[in-house]
C-alpha positions as CSV (number, residue, x, y, z in Angstrom):
1,M,-41.6,11.9,-102.5
2,S,-41.4,14.9,-104.8
3,V,-38.1,16.6,-105.9
4,L,-38.9,19.5,-103.7
5,D,-39.6,17.3,-100.7
6,K,-36.2,15.6,-101.2
7,V,-34.4,18.9,-101.5
8,L,-36.2,20.3,-98.4
9,S,-34.7,17.4,-96.4
10,L,-31.2,18.9,-97.2
11,R,-32.0,22.2,-95.4
12,P,-29.6,23.0,-92.6
13,G,-30.9,22.5,-89.1
14,N,-30.5,26.1,-88.1
15,T,-32.7,27.2,-91.0
16,V,-35.4,24.7,-90.3
17,A,-35.4,25.8,-86.6
18,R,-35.9,29.4,-87.7
19,V,-38.6,29.0,-90.4
20,G,-40.3,25.9,-89.1
21,P,-40.4,22.3,-90.5
22,G,-43.6,23.2,-92.4
23,S,-41.9,25.8,-94.6
24,R,-41.7,24.8,-98.3
25,V,-38.9,27.3,-99.2
26,P,-35.6,25.6,-100.1
27,L,-33.2,27.6,-98.1
28,L,-30.0,25.7,-98.7
29,N,-26.3,25.6,-97.8
30,P,-24.4,27.0,-100.8
31,R,-22.0,24.1,-100.5
32,E,-24.8,21.9,-101.7
33,L,-25.3,24.2,-104.7
34,L,-21.6,24.1,-105.6
35,R,-21.8,20.3,-105.5
36,A,-24.9,20.3,-107.7
37,L,-23.5,22.7,-110.3
38,E,-19.9,21.5,-110.3
39,R,-19.9,20.9,-114.0
40,T,-22.1,23.8,-115.0
41,P,-20.3,26.9,-116.4
42,A,-22.0,29.3,-114.0
43,A,-21.4,31.2,-110.8
44,L,-23.8,31.5,-107.9
45,P,-25.3,35.0,-108.0
46,C,-25.4,36.8,-104.6
47,L,-27.3,40.0,-104.5
48,P,-27.5,42.5,-101.6
49,V,-30.8,43.3,-100.1
50,Q,-30.5,47.0,-99.2
51,A,-34.3,47.6,-99.0
52,R,-36.9,44.9,-98.3
53,G,-39.1,46.2,-101.0
54,A,-36.6,44.8,-103.5
55,L,-37.2,41.2,-102.4
56,P,-40.3,40.4,-104.5
57,G,-38.5,41.6,-107.6
58,L,-35.3,39.6,-106.9
59,L,-37.3,36.4,-106.2
60,R,-39.5,36.9,-109.2
61,A,-36.4,37.3,-111.4
62,A,-35.0,34.0,-110.0
63,R,-38.3,32.2,-110.9
64,S,-38.4,33.9,-114.3
65,E,-34.9,32.7,-115.2
66,D,-35.1,29.5,-113.2
67,A,-32.0,30.5,-111.3
68,V,-30.4,29.7,-107.9
69,L,-30.2,32.9,-105.8
70,G,-28.1,34.2,-103.0
71,L,-29.3,37.1,-100.9
72,A,-26.9,39.0,-98.7
73,C,-27.5,41.0,-95.5
74,A,-24.5,43.4,-95.5
75,H,-24.9,44.4,-91.8
76,P,-26.2,41.4,-89.8
77,T,-24.8,42.8,-86.6
78,A,-26.2,46.3,-87.0
79,D,-28.3,45.6,-83.9
80,R,-29.3,42.5,-82.0
81,G,-32.4,41.9,-84.1
82,A,-31.0,42.7,-87.6
83,A,-30.2,39.1,-88.6
84,E,-33.5,37.7,-87.5
85,R,-35.5,40.5,-89.3
86,F,-33.6,39.9,-92.5
87,V,-34.2,36.1,-92.6
88,A,-37.9,36.7,-91.6
89,A,-38.4,39.2,-94.4
90,V,-36.8,36.9,-97.0
91,H,-38.9,33.9,-95.8
92,E,-42.1,35.9,-95.8
93,A,-41.5,37.2,-99.3
94,A,-40.6,33.7,-100.5
95,V,-43.7,32.1,-98.9
96,E,-46.0,34.8,-100.4
97,A,-44.5,34.1,-103.9
98,E,-44.5,30.3,-103.4
99,H,-40.8,30.4,-104.3
100,A,-39.5,26.9,-105.0
101,R,-36.0,27.6,-106.4
102,P,-32.9,27.1,-104.3
103,V,-32.0,30.2,-102.1
104,F,-29.0,30.7,-99.8
105,L,-28.6,33.5,-97.3
106,Q,-25.3,35.3,-96.7
107,A,-24.4,37.2,-93.6
108,G,-21.8,39.9,-94.3
109,P,-19.0,40.3,-95.1
110,V,-18.5,41.1,-91.4
111,R,-15.3,43.0,-90.8
112,V,-13.0,41.5,-88.2
113,A,-11.3,44.7,-87.0
114,K,-9.3,43.7,-84.0
115,P,-7.7,40.4,-82.9
116,D,-8.0,41.0,-79.1
117,E,-10.1,38.6,-77.0
118,A,-12.7,41.2,-76.1
119,S,-13.4,42.1,-79.7
120,L,-13.4,38.5,-80.8
121,G,-15.7,37.4,-78.0
122,S,-18.3,40.1,-78.9
123,L,-18.0,39.1,-82.6
124,R,-18.4,35.4,-81.8
125,E,-21.6,36.1,-79.9
126,G,-22.8,37.9,-83.0
127,L,-21.9,34.9,-85.2
128,Y,-24.0,32.7,-83.0
129,R,-26.9,35.1,-83.5
130,M,-26.4,34.9,-87.3
131,V,-26.4,31.1,-87.2
132,D,-29.5,31.0,-85.0
133,A,-31.2,33.5,-87.3
134,G,-30.9,30.9,-90.2
135,F,-28.1,32.1,-92.4
136,T,-26.4,29.4,-94.4
137,L,-23.2,31.3,-95.3
138,V,-21.2,33.6,-93.1
139,S,-18.6,35.9,-94.7
140,L,-15.7,37.3,-92.7
141,D,-13.5,40.2,-93.9
142,L,-10.0,39.8,-92.5
143,S,-8.4,42.6,-94.5
144,R,-7.5,44.7,-91.5
145,L,-5.4,41.9,-89.8
146,D,-2.0,40.5,-90.6
147,S,-1.7,36.9,-91.7
148,Y,-0.9,35.5,-88.2
149,A,-3.7,37.4,-86.5
150,A,-6.1,36.4,-89.2
151,V,-5.5,32.7,-88.7
152,E,-5.7,33.2,-84.9
153,A,-9.0,35.1,-85.2
154,L,-10.6,32.5,-87.4
155,Q,-9.6,29.7,-85.0
156,A,-11.6,31.7,-82.4
157,L,-14.5,32.6,-84.6
158,A,-15.2,29.7,-86.9
159,G,-16.9,27.5,-84.3
160,P,-20.5,28.8,-84.6
161,V,-20.4,28.2,-88.3
162,T,-18.4,25.0,-88.7
163,E,-20.0,23.2,-85.8
164,R,-23.2,23.2,-87.7
165,E,-21.5,22.4,-91.0
166,L,-22.6,25.7,-92.6
167,S,-20.5,27.5,-95.2
168,L,-17.7,29.9,-94.2
169,E,-16.3,32.6,-96.6
170,V,-13.1,34.5,-95.8
171,S,-11.2,37.4,-97.4
172,A,-7.4,37.5,-96.8
173,P,-5.4,40.1,-95.0
174,A,-4.3,43.1,-97.0
175,P,-1.4,41.9,-99.3
176,S,2.1,42.6,-98.0
177,Q,5.3,42.5,-100.0
178,G,4.5,39.1,-101.4
179,G,1.3,40.3,-103.0
180,L,-2.3,39.0,-103.2
181,L,-1.6,35.3,-103.9
182,D,0.9,35.0,-101.1
183,A,-1.6,36.5,-98.7
184,Y,-4.2,33.9,-99.6
185,R,-1.7,31.1,-99.6
186,T,-0.5,32.0,-96.1
187,L,-4.1,32.2,-94.9
188,L,-5.2,28.9,-96.5
189,E,-2.1,27.1,-95.2
190,G,-2.7,28.3,-91.7
191,L,-6.4,27.3,-91.8
192,S,-5.5,23.9,-93.2
193,Q,-3.1,23.2,-90.4
194,W,-5.7,24.1,-87.8
195,K,-8.4,22.2,-89.8
196,V,-10.7,25.2,-90.2
197,P,-12.9,24.3,-93.2
198,V,-13.5,27.2,-95.7
199,C,-16.1,27.0,-98.5
200,F,-15.2,30.3,-100.3
201,V,-12.2,32.6,-100.4
202,R,-13.4,36.0,-101.3
203,V,-11.5,38.5,-103.4
204,S,-12.9,42.0,-104.0
205,E,-13.2,43.5,-107.5
206,R,-11.0,46.3,-106.2
207,D,-8.2,44.0,-105.3
208,L,-8.3,42.5,-108.8
209,G,-7.9,45.9,-110.4
210,G,-11.4,47.3,-110.5
211,A,-13.2,47.7,-113.9
212,E,-10.3,46.0,-115.7
213,P,-9.4,43.1,-113.5
214,D,-6.3,41.0,-113.5
215,V,-7.8,37.8,-114.9
216,G,-4.5,35.9,-114.6
217,T,-4.4,36.6,-110.9
218,L,-8.0,35.4,-110.5
219,R,-7.2,32.2,-112.3
220,S,-4.2,31.6,-110.1
221,L,-6.3,32.2,-107.0
222,V,-8.9,29.7,-108.3
223,D,-6.2,27.1,-108.7
224,L,-4.7,27.9,-105.2
225,A,-8.1,27.7,-103.5
226,R,-8.9,24.4,-105.2
227,D,-5.8,22.9,-103.7
228,Y,-7.3,23.6,-100.3
229,G,-10.8,22.4,-101.2
230,A,-12.2,25.9,-101.5
231,A,-13.9,27.9,-104.2
232,V,-13.4,31.6,-105.1
233,S,-16.0,34.3,-104.9
234,V,-15.6,37.8,-106.3
235,G,-17.0,40.4,-104.1
236,D,-18.2,44.0,-104.2
237,V,-18.6,44.1,-108.0
238,R,-19.5,47.6,-108.9
239,E,-17.3,49.0,-111.6
240,G,-17.3,45.8,-113.7
241,F,-21.0,45.4,-113.6
242,P,-22.3,43.8,-115.7
243,R,-19.6,43.7,-118.4
244,M,-17.1,41.7,-116.4
245,L,-19.4,39.1,-114.9
246,P,-18.9,36.5,-117.7
247,T,-15.2,37.0,-117.4
248,Y,-15.3,36.1,-113.7
249,V,-17.2,32.9,-114.5
250,A,-14.8,32.0,-117.3
251,A,-11.8,32.5,-114.9
252,G,-13.3,30.0,-112.5
253,A,-15.1,32.1,-109.9
254,R,-18.0,30.1,-108.4
255,K,-19.8,32.9,-106.6
256,V,-20.1,36.6,-107.5
257,D,-21.5,39.3,-105.2
258,C,-23.0,41.9,-107.5
259,V,-23.5,45.2,-105.7
260,G,-23.9,46.9,-109.2
261,P,-26.9,49.2,-109.2
262,F,-28.7,47.7,-106.3
263,E,-27.5,50.2,-103.7
264,R,-28.5,53.0,-106.0
265,L,-32.0,51.5,-106.6
266,A,-32.5,51.1,-102.9
267,L,-31.5,54.7,-102.1
268,G,-33.5,56.1,-105.0
269,A,-36.7,54.5,-103.8
270,W,-37.1,57.2,-101.1
271,A,-38.0,60.8,-101.6
272,P,-35.3,63.4,-102.2
273,D,-35.4,64.8,-98.6
274,V,-35.0,61.3,-97.1
275,R,-32.2,60.5,-99.5
276,A,-30.4,63.7,-98.5
277,G,-30.5,62.7,-94.8
278,V,-29.2,59.2,-95.6
279,E,-26.4,60.6,-97.8
280,E,-25.3,63.0,-95.0
281,K,-25.1,60.1,-92.4
282,A,-23.3,57.9,-95.0
283,A,-20.7,60.6,-95.6
284,A,-20.1,60.8,-91.8
285,A,-19.8,57.1,-91.5
286,G,-17.6,56.7,-94.6
287,M,-19.8,54.2,-96.4
288,P,-22.0,54.2,-99.5
289,A,-25.4,55.8,-99.0
290,G,-27.2,52.9,-100.7
291,E,-25.6,50.4,-98.3
292,L,-26.5,52.5,-95.3
293,V,-30.2,52.2,-96.3
294,S,-30.1,48.6,-95.1
295,V,-29.2,49.7,-91.6
296,L,-31.6,52.7,-91.4
297,E,-34.6,51.3,-93.3
298,D,-36.7,50.7,-90.1
299,S,-36.2,54.3,-89.1
300,L,-37.1,55.7,-92.5
301,P,-40.6,56.6,-93.7
302,P,-42.3,53.6,-95.3
303,L,-42.3,53.5,-99.1
304,D,-45.6,54.2,-100.7
305,A,-47.1,51.7,-103.1
306,G,-45.8,53.4,-106.2
307,A,-42.2,53.5,-104.9
308,R,-42.3,49.9,-103.9
309,E,-43.6,48.9,-107.3
310,R,-40.8,50.8,-109.0
311,L,-38.2,49.3,-106.7
312,E,-39.5,45.8,-107.4
313,A,-39.6,46.3,-111.1
314,L,-36.1,47.8,-111.4
315,S,-34.7,45.1,-109.1
316,F,-36.3,42.4,-111.2
317,A,-34.7,43.9,-114.4
318,E,-31.2,44.2,-112.9
319,A,-31.3,40.7,-111.3
320,T,-32.4,39.2,-114.6
321,E,-29.3,40.7,-116.2
322,V,-27.1,39.3,-113.4
323,F,-28.4,35.8,-114.0
324,A,-27.8,35.9,-117.7
325,A,-24.3,37.3,-117.3
326,L,-23.3,34.6,-114.7
327,G,-24.8,31.7,-116.6
328,A,-27.2,31.1,-113.8
329,G,-30.4,30.8,-115.9
330,G,-31.7,27.3,-115.8
331,T,-29.7,26.3,-112.7
332,G,-32.7,26.2,-110.4
333,H,-34.3,23.1,-111.5
334,A,-31.0,21.5,-112.6
335,A,-29.7,21.9,-109.0
336,M,-32.9,20.6,-107.5
337,R,-32.9,17.5,-109.7
338,F,-29.2,16.7,-108.9
339,L,-29.7,17.2,-105.2
340,A,-32.9,15.1,-105.1
341,E,-31.0,12.2,-106.9
342,N,-27.8,12.5,-104.9
343,R,-28.9,13.7,-101.5
344,G,-27.4,10.7,-99.7
345,E,-23.8,11.4,-100.9
């Protein structure tokens, strides 16, 4: 049995059910990759897919640098078919490229806005769709809730993810008088008491101080998360891209979500008149225009061949820079070999 065959046997059941047992794409649970790269000074790179035309460039960069790769769908609940379309597009691009490096798929972060049962019930239904679509990591943003409501919400929501032993990522409620660390300590303690397993706790670049982050706080959060069996991910990295990426790795972050230039590249792939319409809708919705592209893409005019080639090439260049800054180069085959040799553990 080859290394790839052994690694394919580790794919989560929900992913195999979605792409079929005959698929040769190693779509893995990021928990397995954390285990494989535990002693490697690197963080898992997670890149947003704002336009599907970027996928060939992102995958080609991962092959070029022999890197593990995470791909994020920022709005998996945009409509009932959004999650399925995203996973299908990734798998189609990976099959076409004969991609054989480890990939994980992230849904979200999905904002939990209200703790009432009606809202949670609707969101729980959406989480089941994400899991059925084949995502291996679900990220939940709890920043709009207080600590008590956040723990209660996760008790109600975690089932679709944890029942299938997939990875769950959470961001803490907005800090109160006690500050950022106290907010995460309260959340992790509550989840520990209710035995809700968390793979990643997510802290945004903004909460760490933006372009000049508080590295001491990040290190303290890494230590705190480790006490509860979790790793830290740094999210929404824009201002510190790419200069701060090695600093996040040195401080102990195990996953970094690099928004960086990818939203701008996605938006810039369309003609000026199309961009203007997206920007107008984004302003009304209060969100970045490049991020909104991922929601509107199916309603936009298709990109011509030249625009797709430019988007692919620019995405390749930026992704290559991410892998280098996060120490992810060479992690692809290293993770595959480790998992093939230790898959029974």
